[in-house]
N, CA, C and O atoms as a GROMACS GRO file, in nm:
protein
  596
    1UNK      N    1   6.089   9.067   8.865
    1UNK     CA    2   6.112   8.937   8.879
    1UNK      C    3   6.264   8.950   8.988
    1UNK      O    4   6.282   9.060   9.039
    2UNK      N    5   6.361   8.844   9.018
    2UNK     CA    6   6.427   8.825   9.120
    2UNK      C    7   6.438   8.733   9.198
    2UNK      O    8   6.341   8.657   9.201
    3UNK      N    9   6.522   8.710   9.264
    3UNK     CA   10   6.561   8.580   9.372
    3UNK      C   11   6.515   8.614   9.526
    3UNK      O   12   6.561   8.714   9.582
    4UNK      N   13   6.439   8.541   9.581
    4UNK     CA   14   6.423   8.591   9.713
    4UNK      C   15   6.549   8.588   9.762
    4UNK      O   16   6.630   8.500   9.733
    5UNK      N   17   6.578   8.706   9.854
    5UNK     CA   18   6.676   8.702   9.961
    5UNK      C   19   6.687   8.739  10.120
    5UNK      O   20   6.727   8.845  10.170
    6UNK      N   21   6.648   8.641  10.175
    6UNK     CA   22   6.584   8.653  10.310
    6UNK      C   23   6.672   8.742  10.366
    6UNK      O   24   6.791   8.745  10.336
    7UNK      N   25   6.605   8.836  10.470
    7UNK     CA   26   6.666   8.958  10.578
    7UNK      C   27   6.761   8.863  10.668
    7UNK      O   28   6.762   8.740  10.662
    8UNK      N   29   6.848   8.949  10.760
    8UNK     CA   30   6.915   8.842  10.868
    8UNK      C   31   6.847   8.816  11.002
    8UNK      O   32   6.864   8.732  11.090
    9UNK      N   33   6.752   8.932  10.981
    9UNK     CA   34   6.639   8.890  11.112
    9UNK      C   35   6.510   8.956  11.046
    9UNK      O   36   6.531   9.006  10.935
   10UNK      N   37   6.374   8.964  11.099
   10UNK     CA   38   6.291   9.010  11.069
   10UNK      C   39   6.268   9.185  11.084
   10UNK      O   40   6.169   9.245  11.040
   11UNK      N   41   6.386   9.249  11.159
   11UNK     CA   42   6.361   9.364  11.163
   11UNK      C   43   6.478   9.424  11.101
   11UNK      O   44   6.514   9.535  11.137
   12UNK      N   45   6.539   9.361  11.011
   12UNK     CA   46   6.650   9.400  10.911
   12UNK      C   47   6.594   9.497  10.821
   12UNK      O   48   6.495   9.469  10.753
   13UNK      N   49   6.649   9.609  10.817
   13UNK     CA   50   6.604   9.702  10.698
   13UNK      C   51   6.658   9.717  10.606
   13UNK      O   52   6.605   9.788  10.520
   14UNK      N   53   6.808   9.649  10.575
   14UNK     CA   54   6.919   9.699  10.504
   14UNK      C   55   6.893   9.592  10.404
   14UNK      O   56   6.890   9.638  10.290
   15UNK      N   57   6.868   9.421  10.412
   15UNK     CA   58   6.917   9.353  10.322
   15UNK      C   59   6.841   9.393  10.214
   15UNK      O   60   6.751   9.470  10.248
   16UNK      N   61   6.844   9.367  10.093
   16UNK     CA   62   6.759   9.346   9.986
   16UNK      C   63   6.681   9.215   9.954
   16UNK      O   64   6.742   9.114   9.920
   17UNK      N   65   6.518   9.221   9.967
   17UNK     CA   66   6.470   9.134   9.997
   17UNK      C   67   6.436   9.032   9.838
   17UNK      O   68   6.374   8.926   9.838
   18UNK      N   69   6.494   9.100   9.715
   18UNK     CA   70   6.507   9.041   9.615
   18UNK      C   71   6.671   9.098   9.520
   18UNK      O   72   6.717   9.212   9.513
   19UNK      N   73   6.706   9.011   9.480
   19UNK     CA   74   6.816   9.001   9.377
   19UNK      C   75   6.839   8.985   9.253
   19UNK      O   76   6.768   8.902   9.196
   20UNK      N   77   6.923   9.044   9.188
   20UNK     CA   78   6.926   8.957   9.040
   20UNK      C   79   7.057   8.980   9.008
   20UNK      O   80   7.126   9.067   9.061
   21UNK      N   81   7.098   8.895   8.912
   21UNK     CA   82   7.250   8.875   8.850
   21UNK      C   83   7.336   8.821   8.964
   21UNK      O   84   7.295   8.803   9.078
   22UNK      N   85   7.484   8.793   8.909
   22UNK     CA   86   7.564   8.729   8.993
   22UNK      C   87   7.697   8.796   8.962
   22UNK      O   88   7.734   8.852   8.859
   23UNK      N   89   7.763   8.775   9.085
   23UNK     CA   90   7.909   8.884   9.085
   23UNK      C   91   7.889   9.047   9.059
   23UNK      O   92   7.811   9.126   9.114
   24UNK      N   93   7.987   9.067   8.955
   24UNK     CA   94   7.996   9.223   8.954
   24UNK      C   95   7.866   9.251   8.875
   24UNK      O   96   7.864   9.365   8.829
   25UNK      N   97   7.758   9.177   8.849
   25UNK     CA   98   7.628   9.222   8.771
   25UNK      C   99   7.531   9.249   8.889
   25UNK      O  100   7.448   9.339   8.877
   26UNK      N  101   7.537   9.157   9.032
   26UNK     CA  102   7.446   9.143   9.083
   26UNK      C  103   7.374   9.303   9.161
   26UNK      O  104   7.441   9.384   9.225
   27UNK      N  105   7.245   9.312   9.135
   27UNK     CA  106   7.190   9.406   9.166
   27UNK      C  107   7.066   9.368   9.300
   27UNK      O  108   7.011   9.258   9.303
   28UNK      N  109   7.043   9.455   9.381
   28UNK     CA  110   6.926   9.457   9.485
   28UNK      C  111   6.831   9.544   9.459
   28UNK      O  112   6.849   9.650   9.400
   29UNK      N  113   6.709   9.494   9.508
   29UNK     CA  114   6.605   9.573   9.532
   29UNK      C  115   6.582   9.655   9.643
   29UNK      O  116   6.558   9.602   9.752
   30UNK      N  117   6.587   9.798   9.630
   30UNK     CA  118   6.605   9.864   9.782
   30UNK      C  119   6.431   9.831   9.860
   30UNK      O  120   6.323   9.853   9.805
   31UNK      N  121   6.458   9.769  10.013
   31UNK     CA  122   6.317   9.749  10.067
   31UNK      C  123   6.261   9.837  10.128
   31UNK      O  124   6.170   9.816  10.209
   32UNK      N  125   6.314   9.968  10.095
   32UNK     CA  126   6.252  10.070  10.181
   32UNK      C  127   6.163  10.173  10.056
   32UNK      O  128   6.061  10.236  10.082
   33UNK      N  129   6.226  10.169   9.926
   33UNK     CA  130   6.158  10.231   9.818
   33UNK      C  131   6.047  10.190   9.751
   33UNK      O  132   5.964  10.258   9.690
   34UNK      N  133   6.055  10.056   9.770
   34UNK     CA  134   5.938   9.986   9.712
   34UNK      C  135   5.822   9.964   9.783
   34UNK      O  136   5.713   9.929   9.737
   35UNK      N  137   5.860   9.993   9.928
   35UNK     CA  138   5.733  10.020   9.996
   35UNK      C  139   5.620  10.136   9.964
   35UNK      O  140   5.671  10.242   9.927
   36UNK      N  141   5.515  10.135   9.968
   36UNK     CA  142   5.404  10.250   9.945
   36UNK      C  143   5.459  10.358  10.003
   36UNK      O  144   5.562  10.342  10.070
   37UNK      N  145   5.396  10.494   9.989
   37UNK     CA  146   5.413  10.627  10.045
   37UNK      C  147   5.350  10.617  10.174
   37UNK      O  148   5.419  10.653  10.269
   38UNK      N  149   5.199  10.562  10.206
   38UNK     CA  150   5.172  10.544  10.333
   38UNK      C  151   5.277  10.449  10.435
   38UNK      O  152   5.237  10.421  10.548
   39UNK      N  153   5.378  10.412  10.400
   39UNK     CA  154   5.461  10.307  10.479
   39UNK      C  155   5.595  10.398  10.457
   39UNK      O  156   5.684  10.325  10.500
   40UNK      N  157   5.627  10.463  10.433
   40UNK     CA  158   5.726  10.559  10.428
   40UNK      C  159   5.820  10.549  10.303
   40UNK      O  160   5.925  10.612  10.288
   41UNK      N  161   5.764  10.461  10.217
   41UNK     CA  162   5.845  10.459  10.113
   41UNK      C  163   5.837  10.547   9.966
   41UNK      O  164   5.786  10.659   9.971
   42UNK      N  165   5.881  10.503   9.854
   42UNK     CA  166   5.844  10.569   9.699
   42UNK      C  167   5.756  10.527   9.647
   42UNK      O  168   5.702  10.603   9.566
   43UNK      N  169   5.699  10.394   9.665
   43UNK     CA  170   5.628  10.312   9.597
   43UNK      C  171   5.682  10.287   9.442
   43UNK      O  172   5.596  10.266   9.356
   44UNK      N  173   5.810  10.288   9.408
   44UNK     CA  174   5.900  10.219   9.311
   44UNK      C  175   6.008  10.127   9.335
   44UNK      O  176   6.077  10.125   9.437
   45UNK      N  177   6.020  10.043   9.222
   45UNK     CA  178   6.101   9.943   9.249
   45UNK      C  179   6.249  10.013   9.190
   45UNK      O  180   6.259  10.049   9.073
   46UNK      N  181   6.362  10.026   9.292
   46UNK     CA  182   6.496  10.066   9.288
   46UNK      C  183   6.595   9.963   9.277
   46UNK      O  184   6.625   9.905   9.381
   47UNK      N  185   6.655   9.927   9.166
   47UNK     CA  186   6.721   9.819   9.170
   47UNK      C  187   6.879   9.881   9.171
   47UNK      O  188   6.924   9.945   9.076
   48UNK      N  189   6.946   9.854   9.278
   48UNK     CA  190   7.103   9.911   9.278
   48UNK      C  191   7.218   9.776   9.287
   48UNK      O  192   7.202   9.665   9.338
   49UNK      N  193   7.310   9.822   9.233
   49UNK     CA  194   7.417   9.753   9.265
   49UNK      C  195   7.483   9.716   9.401
   49UNK      O  196   7.517   9.792   9.492
   50UNK      N  197   7.494   9.576   9.393
   50UNK     CA  198   7.542   9.542   9.546
   50UNK      C  199   7.691   9.550   9.525
   50UNK      O  200   7.745   9.579   9.632
   51UNK      N  201   7.775   9.536   9.432
   51UNK     CA  202   7.885   9.512   9.438
   51UNK      C  203   7.991   9.637   9.456
   51UNK      O  204   8.096   9.643   9.520
   52UNK      N  205   7.924   9.734   9.375
   52UNK     CA  206   7.979   9.873   9.385
   52UNK      C  207   7.922   9.979   9.473
   52UNK      O  208   7.890  10.091   9.433
   53UNK      N  209   7.912   9.941   9.580
   53UNK     CA  210   7.864  10.053   9.670
   53UNK      C  211   7.707  10.116   9.657
   53UNK      O  212   7.643  10.142   9.758
   54UNK      N  213   7.662  10.134   9.543
   54UNK     CA  214   7.585  10.174   9.501
   54UNK      C  215   7.413  10.170   9.584
   54UNK      O  216   7.329  10.256   9.611
   55UNK      N  217   7.423  10.012   9.605
   55UNK     CA  218   7.312   9.980   9.735
   55UNK      C  219   7.348  10.035   9.873
   55UNK      O  220   7.272  10.106   9.938
   56UNK      N  221   7.457  10.001   9.907
   56UNK     CA  222   7.504  10.091  10.038
   56UNK      C  223   7.495  10.213  10.056
   56UNK      O  224   7.431  10.262  10.149
   57UNK      N  225   7.561  10.284   9.963
   57UNK     CA  226   7.533  10.427   9.989
   57UNK      C  227   7.396  10.485   9.994
   57UNK      O  228   7.362  10.581  10.063
   58UNK      N  229   7.312  10.408   9.903
   58UNK     CA  230   7.161  10.433   9.909
   58UNK      C  231   7.107  10.445  10.035
   58UNK      O  232   7.078  10.544  10.102
   59UNK      N  233   7.094  10.286  10.063
   59UNK     CA  234   7.064  10.286  10.224
   59UNK      C  235   7.108  10.350  10.345
   59UNK      O  236   7.036  10.374  10.442
   60UNK      N  237   7.238  10.377  10.331
   60UNK     CA  238   7.268  10.474  10.436
   60UNK      C  239   7.279  10.619  10.425
   60UNK      O  240   7.330  10.674  10.522
   61UNK      N  241   7.245  10.685  10.335
   61UNK     CA  242   7.246  10.822  10.297
   61UNK      C  243   7.106  10.866  10.218
   61UNK      O  244   7.070  10.982  10.204
   62UNK      N  245   7.044  10.763  10.176
   62UNK     CA  246   6.876  10.809  10.119
   62UNK      C  247   6.794  10.753  10.249
   62UNK      O  248   6.679  10.792  10.268
   63UNK      N  249   6.842  10.682  10.318
   63UNK     CA  250   6.729  10.617  10.412
   63UNK      C  251   6.769  10.618  10.576
   63UNK      O  252   6.692  10.612  10.672
   64UNK      N  253   6.932  10.627  10.578
   64UNK     CA  254   6.953  10.617  10.701
   64UNK      C  255   6.954  10.490  10.784
   64UNK      O  256   6.913  10.488  10.901
   65UNK      N  257   7.004  10.381  10.719
   65UNK     CA  258   6.992  10.255  10.747
   65UNK      C  259   7.122  10.182  10.767
   65UNK      O  260   7.170  10.129  10.667
   66UNK      N  261   7.172  10.174  10.856
   66UNK     CA  262   7.329  10.119  10.866
   66UNK      C  263   7.317   9.984  10.821
   66UNK      O  264   7.222   9.911  10.850
   67UNK      N  265   7.425   9.950  10.742
   67UNK     CA  266   7.473   9.813  10.687
   67UNK      C  267   7.495   9.729  10.782
   67UNK      O  268   7.439   9.620  10.775
   68UNK      N  269   7.572   9.755  10.880
   68UNK     CA  270   7.618   9.692  11.001
   68UNK      C  271   7.498   9.628  11.072
   68UNK      O  272   7.488   9.508  11.099
   69UNK      N  273   7.403   9.729  11.101
   69UNK     CA  274   7.326   9.674  11.205
   69UNK      C  275   7.198   9.600  11.129
   69UNK      O  276   7.150   9.493  11.165
   70UNK      N  277   7.145   9.691  11.001
   70UNK     CA  278   7.051   9.665  10.942
   70UNK      C  279   6.931   9.734  11.001
   70UNK      O  280   6.815   9.702  10.972
   71UNK      N  281   6.965   9.834  11.091
   71UNK     CA  282   6.853   9.934  11.148
   71UNK      C  283   6.878  10.075  11.119
   71UNK      O  284   6.986  10.105  11.067
   72UNK      N  285   6.804  10.154  11.142
   72UNK     CA  286   6.806  10.283  11.142
   72UNK      C  287   6.920  10.354  11.216
   72UNK      O  288   6.920  10.311  11.331
   73UNK      N  289   7.016  10.444  11.199
   73UNK     CA  290   7.094  10.504  11.272
   73UNK      C  291   7.050  10.584  11.396
   73UNK      O  292   6.964  10.668  11.372
   74UNK      N  293   7.091  10.576  11.517
   74UNK     CA  294   7.035  10.653  11.639
   74UNK      C  295   7.037  10.794  11.581
   74UNK      O  296   7.105  10.829  11.485
   75UNK      N  297   6.971  10.855  11.637
   75UNK     CA  298   6.956  11.016  11.609
   75UNK      C  299   7.070  11.080  11.709
   75UNK      O  300   7.146  11.008  11.774
   76UNK      N  301   7.073  11.226  11.713
   76UNK     CA  302   7.169  11.297  11.800
   76UNK      C  303   7.058  11.255  11.946
   76UNK      O  304   6.939  11.226  11.942
   77UNK      N  305   7.146  11.264  12.061
   77UNK     CA  306   7.104  11.316  12.142
   77UNK      C  307   7.007  11.442  12.185
   77UNK      O  308   6.894  11.444  12.234
   78UNK      N  309   7.077  11.520  12.155
   78UNK     CA  310   7.032  11.678  12.174
   78UNK      C  311   7.098  11.735  12.061
   78UNK      O  312   7.190  11.685  11.996
   79UNK      N  313   7.021  11.886  12.038
   79UNK     CA  314   7.072  11.968  11.926
   79UNK      C  315   7.093  12.095  12.011
   79UNK      O  316   7.039  12.121  12.118
   80UNK      N  317   7.171  12.160  11.950
   80UNK     CA  318   7.232  12.327  12.002
   80UNK      C  319   7.254  12.408  11.853
   80UNK      O  320   7.254  12.353  11.743
   81UNK      N  321   7.266  12.510  11.872
   81UNK     CA  322   7.301  12.606  11.765
   81UNK      C  323   7.409  12.685  11.817
   81UNK      O  324   7.418  12.734  11.930
   82UNK      N  325   7.496  12.692  11.717
   82UNK     CA  326   7.632  12.755  11.762
   82UNK      C  327   7.663  12.835  11.618
   82UNK      O  328   7.658  12.802  11.499
   83UNK      N  329   7.696  12.955  11.686
   83UNK     CA  330   7.772  13.072  11.589
   83UNK      C  331   7.863  13.033  11.501
   83UNK      O  332   7.948  12.948  11.529
   84UNK      N  333   7.855  13.091  11.386
   84UNK     CA  334   7.999  13.076  11.260
   84UNK      C  335   8.041  13.190  11.276
   84UNK      O  336   7.959  13.282  11.281
   85UNK      N  337   8.179  13.216  11.289
   85UNK     CA  338   8.265  13.316  11.240
   85UNK      C  339   8.304  13.336  11.112
   85UNK      O  340   8.333  13.246  11.034
   86UNK      N  341   8.306  13.471  11.084
   86UNK     CA  342   8.336  13.476  10.921
   86UNK      C  343   8.277  13.394  10.838
   86UNK      O  344   8.347  13.330  10.760
   87UNK      N  345   8.132  13.379  10.838
   87UNK     CA  346   8.046  13.325  10.759
   87UNK      C  347   8.071  13.394  10.606
   87UNK      O  348   8.102  13.513  10.614
   88UNK      N  349   8.064  13.344  10.471
   88UNK     CA  350   8.069  13.405  10.388
   88UNK      C  351   7.946  13.473  10.340
   88UNK      O  352   7.863  13.481  10.430
   89UNK      N  353   7.906  13.529  10.219
   89UNK     CA  354   7.783  13.575  10.170
   89UNK      C  355   7.691  13.442  10.188
   89UNK      O  356   7.617  13.435  10.287
   90UNK      N  357   7.694  13.369  10.123
   90UNK     CA  358   7.561  13.242  10.104
   90UNK      C  359   7.597  13.173  10.203
   90UNK      O  360   7.572  13.056  10.172
   91UNK      N  361   7.643  13.177  10.308
   91UNK     CA  362   7.682  13.065  10.408
   91UNK      C  363   7.575  13.103  10.544
   91UNK      O  364   7.521  13.213  10.554
   92UNK      N  365   7.560  13.017  10.620
   92UNK     CA  366   7.467  13.042  10.752
   92UNK      C  367   7.562  13.106  10.861
   92UNK      O  368   7.674  13.059  10.879
   93UNK      N  369   7.525  13.193  10.918
   93UNK     CA  370   7.605  13.237  11.021
   93UNK      C  371   7.577  13.180  11.158
   93UNK      O  372   7.633  13.219  11.261
   94UNK      N  373   7.489  13.089  11.152
   94UNK     CA  374   7.436  13.003  11.250
   94UNK      C  375   7.434  12.879  11.201
   94UNK      O  376   7.387  12.868  11.088
   95UNK      N  377   7.484  12.753  11.271
   95UNK     CA  378   7.458  12.588  11.209
   95UNK      C  379   7.390  12.518  11.339
   95UNK      O  380   7.426  12.551  11.452
   96UNK      N  381   7.315  12.442  11.324
   96UNK     CA  382   7.266  12.351  11.396
   96UNK      C  383   7.345  12.193  11.427
   96UNK      O  384   7.343  12.112  11.335
   97UNK      N  385   7.398  12.163  11.528
   97UNK     CA  386   7.440  12.070  11.545
   97UNK      C  387   7.364  11.978  11.641
   97UNK      O  388   7.264  12.016  11.702
   98UNK      N  389   7.417  11.851  11.653
   98UNK     CA  390   7.356  11.715  11.748
   98UNK      C  391   7.498  11.655  11.819
   98UNK      O  392   7.616  11.643  11.787
   99UNK      N  393   7.436  11.633  11.902
   99UNK     CA  394   7.549  11.541  12.031
   99UNK      C  395   7.532  11.354  11.998
   99UNK      O  396   7.444  11.270  12.017
  100UNK      N  397   7.649  11.356  11.950
  100UNK     CA  398   7.658  11.200  11.923
  100UNK      C  399   7.672  11.128  12.056
  100UNK      O  400   7.743  11.177  12.144
  101UNK      N  401   7.602  11.005  12.077
  101UNK     CA  402   7.636  10.953  12.210
  101UNK      C  403   7.732  10.840  12.176
  101UNK      O  404   7.747  10.741  12.247
  102UNK      N  405   7.784  10.860  12.082
  102UNK     CA  406   7.964  10.735  12.072
  102UNK      C  407   8.049  10.813  12.097
  102UNK      O  408   8.131  10.789  12.186
  103UNK      N  409   8.050  10.949  12.011
  103UNK     CA  410   8.201  11.004  12.037
  103UNK      C  411   8.177  11.106  12.105
  103UNK      O  412   8.285  11.150  12.144
  104UNK      N  413   8.065  11.189  12.153
  104UNK     CA  414   8.018  11.253  12.224
  104UNK      C  415   8.064  11.402  12.188
  104UNK      O  416   8.073  11.494  12.269
  105UNK      N  417   8.091  11.411  12.047
  105UNK     CA  418   8.108  11.541  11.998
  105UNK      C  419   7.974  11.630  11.948
  105UNK      O  420   7.861  11.588  11.974
  106UNK      N  421   7.989  11.719  11.898
  106UNK     CA  422   7.877  11.817  11.880
  106UNK      C  423   7.884  11.798  11.723
  106UNK      O  424   7.997  11.833  11.689
  107UNK      N  425   7.815  11.758  11.617
  107UNK     CA  426   7.838  11.715  11.482
  107UNK      C  427   7.751  11.817  11.408
  107UNK      O  428   7.641  11.841  11.458
  108UNK      N  429   7.788  11.883  11.291
  108UNK     CA  430   7.666  11.984  11.239
  108UNK      C  431   7.613  11.875  11.143
  108UNK      O  432   7.677  11.799  11.070
  109UNK      N  433   7.453  11.889  11.166
  109UNK     CA  434   7.360  11.833  11.090
  109UNK      C  435   7.300  11.921  11.016
  109UNK      O  436   7.176  11.921  11.018
  110UNK      N  437   7.360  12.002  10.946
  110UNK     CA  438   7.335  12.071  10.816
  110UNK      C  439   7.448  12.150  10.756
  110UNK      O  440   7.546  12.188  10.820
  111UNK      N  441   7.427  12.173  10.625
  111UNK     CA  442   7.539  12.252  10.553
  111UNK      C  443   7.577  12.372  10.566
  111UNK      O  444   7.478  12.441  10.589
  112UNK      N  445   7.690  12.447  10.562
  112UNK     CA  446   7.703  12.574  10.587
  112UNK      C  447   7.657  12.637  10.493
  112UNK      O  448   7.642  12.759  10.502
  113UNK      N  449   7.620  12.561  10.372
  113UNK     CA  450   7.573  12.647  10.266
  113UNK      C  451   7.403  12.692  10.284
  113UNK      O  452   7.322  12.601  10.303
  114UNK      N  453   7.365  12.810  10.280
  114UNK     CA  454   7.271  12.833  10.337
  114UNK      C  455   7.117  12.806  10.207
  114UNK      O  456   7.032  12.881  10.159
  115UNK      N  457   7.151  12.664  10.194
  115UNK     CA  458   7.018  12.662  10.091
  115UNK      C  459   6.949  12.520  10.114
  115UNK      O  460   7.014  12.438  10.180
  116UNK      N  461   6.843  12.490  10.074
  116UNK     CA  462   6.784  12.365  10.088
  116UNK      C  463   6.845  12.242  10.047
  116UNK      O  464   6.899  12.247   9.937
  117UNK      N  465   6.851  12.110  10.120
  117UNK     CA  466   6.937  11.998  10.076
  117UNK      C  467   6.800  11.879  10.042
  117UNK      O  468   6.703  11.879  10.118
  118UNK      N  469   6.803  11.809   9.956
  118UNK     CA  470   6.718  11.698   9.953
  118UNK      C  471   6.656  11.605  10.047
  118UNK      O  472   6.538  11.577  10.069
  119UNK      N  473   6.816  11.547  10.119
  119UNK     CA  474   6.785  11.432  10.245
  119UNK      C  475   6.826  11.540  10.366
  119UNK      O  476   6.948  11.560  10.366
  120UNK      N  477   6.764  11.605  10.457
  120UNK     CA  478   6.810  11.695  10.553
  120UNK      C  479   6.876  11.631  10.656
  120UNK      O  480   6.938  11.693  10.743
  121UNK      N  481   6.863  11.481  10.651
  121UNK     CA  482   6.958  11.422  10.761
  121UNK      C  483   7.054  11.358  10.731
  121UNK      O  484   7.100  11.273  10.808
  122UNK      N  485   7.128  11.392  10.562
  122UNK     CA  486   7.258  11.345  10.509
  122UNK      C  487   7.373  11.369  10.605
  122UNK      O  488   7.463  11.285  10.612
  123UNK      N  489   7.375  11.484  10.682
  123UNK     CA  490   7.490  11.497  10.744
  123UNK      C  491   7.526  11.443  10.852
  123UNK      O  492   7.643  11.412  10.876
  124UNK      N  493   7.406  11.424  10.948
  124UNK     CA  494   7.401  11.301  11.044
  124UNK      C  495   7.419  11.181  11.009
  124UNK      O  496   7.501  11.120  11.077
  125UNK      N  497   7.367  11.123  10.919
  125UNK     CA  498   7.382  11.003  10.857
  125UNK      C  499   7.530  10.953  10.821
  125UNK      O  500   7.575  10.840  10.838
  126UNK      N  501   7.597  11.073  10.765
  126UNK     CA  502   7.745  11.054  10.692
  126UNK      C  503   7.824  11.047  10.822
  126UNK      O  504   7.927  10.979  10.824
  127UNK      N  505   7.782  11.114  10.938
  127UNK     CA  506   7.904  11.100  11.037
  127UNK      C  507   7.823  10.958  11.136
  127UNK      O  508   7.902  10.900  11.211
  128UNK      N  509   7.734  10.926  11.137
  128UNK     CA  510   7.688  10.805  11.196
  128UNK      C  511   7.721  10.688  11.146
  128UNK      O  512   7.738  10.590  11.218
  129UNK      N  513   7.736  10.688  10.994
  129UNK     CA  514   7.784  10.553  10.930
  129UNK      C  515   7.940  10.547  10.954
  129UNK      O  516   7.986  10.433  10.943
  130UNK      N  517   8.033  10.648  10.983
  130UNK     CA  518   8.169  10.636  11.024
  130UNK      C  519   8.180  10.630  11.170
  130UNK      O  520   8.287  10.582  11.208
  131UNK      N  521   8.105  10.661  11.255
  131UNK     CA  522   8.150  10.673  11.369
  131UNK      C  523   8.070  10.555  11.480
  131UNK      O  524   8.131  10.494  11.567
  132UNK      N  525   7.942  10.544  11.456
  132UNK     CA  526   7.848  10.468  11.530
  132UNK      C  527   7.899  10.302  11.554
  132UNK      O  528   7.869  10.229  11.648
  133UNK      N  529   7.978  10.272  11.444
  133UNK     CA  530   7.987  10.121  11.395
  133UNK      C  531   7.895  10.044  11.488
  133UNK      O  532   7.931  10.004  11.599
  134UNK      N  533   7.792  10.029  11.445
  134UNK     CA  534   7.692   9.936  11.523
  134UNK      C  535   7.631   9.982  11.641
  134UNK      O  536   7.528   9.927  11.679
  135UNK      N  537   7.688  10.091  11.715
  135UNK     CA  538   7.640  10.101  11.826
  135UNK      C  539   7.510  10.199  11.846
  135UNK      O  540   7.497  10.307  11.788
  136UNK      N  541   7.422  10.146  11.933
  136UNK     CA  542   7.279  10.256  11.928
  136UNK      C  543   7.263  10.288  12.068
  136UNK      O  544   7.301  10.220  12.162
  137UNK      N  545   7.202  10.401  12.071
  137UNK     CA  546   7.124  10.465  12.196
  137UNK      C  547   7.041  10.361  12.258
  137UNK      O  548   6.963  10.291  12.193
  138UNK      N  549   7.061  10.353  12.389
  138UNK     CA  550   6.990  10.212  12.448
  138UNK      C  551   6.837  10.228  12.433
  138UNK      O  552   6.781  10.332  12.466
  139UNK      N  553   6.773  10.125  12.385
  139UNK     CA  554   6.628  10.164  12.365
  139UNK      C  555   6.600  10.192  12.229
  139UNK      O  556   6.482  10.201  12.195
  140UNK      N  557   6.692  10.207  12.146
  140UNK     CA  558   6.660  10.259  12.026
  140UNK      C  559   6.636  10.152  11.927
  140UNK      O  560   6.629  10.192  11.811
  141UNK      N  561   6.623  10.042  11.944
  141UNK     CA  562   6.584   9.930  11.858
  141UNK      C  563   6.470   9.847  11.884
  141UNK      O  564   6.444   9.735  11.840
  142UNK      N  565   6.384   9.946  11.988
  142UNK     CA  566   6.262   9.924  11.986
  142UNK      C  567   6.150  10.006  11.898
  142UNK      O  568   6.076  10.080  11.962
  143UNK      N  569   6.136   9.998  11.772
  143UNK     CA  570   6.102  10.076  11.673
  143UNK      C  571   5.969  10.030  11.648
  143UNK      O  572   5.895  10.100  11.578
  144UNK      N  573   5.928   9.922  11.694
  144UNK     CA  574   5.811   9.845  11.648
  144UNK      C  575   5.664   9.967  11.652
  144UNK      O  576   5.654  10.055  11.738
  145UNK      N  577   5.576   9.949  11.556
  145UNK     CA  578   5.504  10.054  11.548
  145UNK      C  579   5.341  10.009  11.516
  145UNK      O  580   5.323   9.996  11.395
  146UNK      N  581   5.247   9.989  11.578
  146UNK     CA  582   5.182   9.881  11.526
  146UNK      C  583   5.081  10.007  11.405
  146UNK      O  584   5.028  10.116  11.427
  147UNK      N  585   5.091   9.927  11.287
  147UNK     CA  586   4.986  10.011  11.186
  147UNK      C  587   4.876   9.911  11.150
  147UNK      O  588   4.852   9.815  11.224
  148UNK      N  589   4.790   9.942  11.005
  148UNK     CA  590   4.705   9.859  10.946
  148UNK      C  591   4.731   9.773  10.824
  148UNK      O  592   4.652   9.710  10.753
  149UNK      N  593   4.881   9.788  10.817
  149UNK     CA  594   4.911   9.666  10.733
  149UNK      C  595   4.911   9.541  10.766
  149UNK      O  596   4.939   9.455  10.683
   0.00000   0.00000   0.00000
């Protein structure tokens, strides 16, 4: 169930297509997770609070979708590997960094801890959420891909 909640525009990946409740109890259905795995989703209904940032955090840090633009964050312009001095026993001696189109800084795109993470892009998306503020790499909003659906 839920009430239809139209997106801002046809390419808006952020806005929940269905919502339930009102005020503090309002929840939204993740428009990415509901899609089948063939289309990049999980094939599951995930309802998240829209009033206490759960929906926002999920969209930004599980899917890399900007709340401001409704589109995926732009990826790094380029990558480099940098040495880390004084790395501890369970830390990486080298770290992968990505170049940001907006601030021009080299940003770590992986944890200093030498372990696997659930969402590899998380470190970049956290930077993008605070830095990009709606800006994108030119041509980045042309992401239409023909599929069979």
